[in-house]
C-alpha positions, 0 to 999 in steps of 0.5 A: 889121898885120892884124885877125883873128878866130875864132868858136866857136859851140856846139862842143867842139873847139878853135879855134886862133890860131897865131903864125909861128915868127919874124915874128908876134906877136899880141894879143887885144883883144876877146873876147865870150862869150854863153851861150844855154843853160838851164844854166851853161856854161864856156869856156876859153882856153889859151896852149899847154897853160896855161889863162890864162882860164876863165869859167863863164857863167850861163844866158843870161849873157855875158862880155866881156874886160877885159884884153888877152891877148898871144900870144908868138912860136911859140905857140898860143892855143886857145879851147874852148866847150860847147854853146849857147855862142858865144865870139868872139875878135878879135886883131891880128897884125903881121909884123915883123923881130923881130931888128931890133925886139929890137936896137932895144929893146936899143939903147934900153936901152943908150942910156938907161943911157949917157945916165944915166951922162953926166947925172951927169958934166955938165949939157950931157951930161945934157941931150943924154943925156936927149934921147937917152934919150927918143928911145930910149924912144919908139923902143922904145915904138913897136916894142912898140905896133906889135906889140900894138895899134892907136893911137886915132884923133886928130882933125887927124892925117895917116894913111897909106893902110892905117893901122889905128886904134881909134875913140874913140867906138865902140871899133871898129877901122878901116883907112884906105882912102886917105891922109888929111890932117888927118883930122877925122871919126871913122872910124865916121862916115866910111865913104868914108875908113875900112873897118871891121875889127870882124869879131868884135864888130860887132852883138854888143853896144852901150853906153849911157852916162848921167850921172846926176842926184841921186837918179836910179834909173831909166835908159831903154834897150832891151835883151834881158832877161838879156843886159845888164851895168850899170856904175857909175863903172867898177865892174860891178854885181851883178844884185842891185844893179839890176832889168832885167826889162822890156826898156826900163829899168834901175832901180838898187836904190841911188839914184845921186848927181849925176854918177855915170856909168852904163854899160849894155852890151846884148848881142844875142841871136842864134840859133846857126847850123849847130848842132843842138838836143839833141833833134835830136842825140839822134835823130841819135845813135840813128840812128848807133847804133840798138841797145840792148845787153843781156847775157843768160844766161837766158830772155829776151823780146827787144825791137825794136833789142835786140843780145843778148850771149848767154852759154850757159856760165855757166848753160846753154842758154836760149830767146830769144823774138822780139817778139810784135807786130813792125813792119816794120823791127824788128831783133833781133841775137843774138851768141854772146858766149862762143863756146859755141853749138856745144855749148850752143845758143840756141833762138829762139822765133818767138812767132807769126811765121814765121822765113824763111817757116817756122812753126818755132822756130830753133836757133842752134848755130854757134860765134861766130855773130852772127845778125841777125833783120829783120822784113819786115812778114810774116816774120822774115828773117836 
């Protein structure tokens, strides 16, 4: 069994978990999404082409998976996010002999049915059959458990080297570094014996559980404003059910009663790595495609970065005037969009600057011509 993870941060492309055709099944048992954007964002989880989870997350909001997602054989799990949205998916994959596993499960069913028949025949057979049925059930469950999730760590248990367990305190996943006899220290507190496999969830959130007193409304906990969830006796509260605006305490609107269990989940607000802000991305897109495309069929004064589709068929010949105060690097492109310049040319007015060092306007009269005018600081060159 191996713990794996995928993280999609501010991307619109799919990240994919792919299972082997015959020998691997997986189960997603942790998924955390956090929206750092100022607008609502959506992420989608697909199993093949079927959408199995789609969540809209409010600005600076978050989402935490509440149910496991099984990934069958020969399947793909795809996760897609929008900008400024991070989704981290943690899952287990175990290589097994699927045919043997199915055979064992099928045999367990046969044994159980046989046991039930024998139980109706005689008390002795019934006892034997009940035992066989229980063993078969345990075998089948062990196979299914092995495919799906790691067991919870139990004090006083012996563990083989490389055993994978879930810590009952921090709910993290750990692998035994050595063989352990009568293990009594929880994995999260025993770094010498256990290696953490919490790749996807470590550091992203913390949980604080408080048992309330009668009438208690205020609960002390440190958090990032807007990155918090509050649960009361297992039920998630709406943001209107509490006030959390000072980063140090949460106040319930309705007072708690004695022994209410209040759980506060605090998410870490982290900067997304290797991503661009909208303003930087806008600049880069402009660098990739710097032109302003315009279609003209009548007299027009060009602007720097214009790409002009000139139509001299619809109305007739006309003039295009170059910018009056160009700066070095300014560019104007004129394209014969109707293949008509040979019979209906465009006249380019220099507007006070020289063209190719000459103080004359220029006539574009070559069919299908595309002419690029680049200002050098003292002259328009083509």
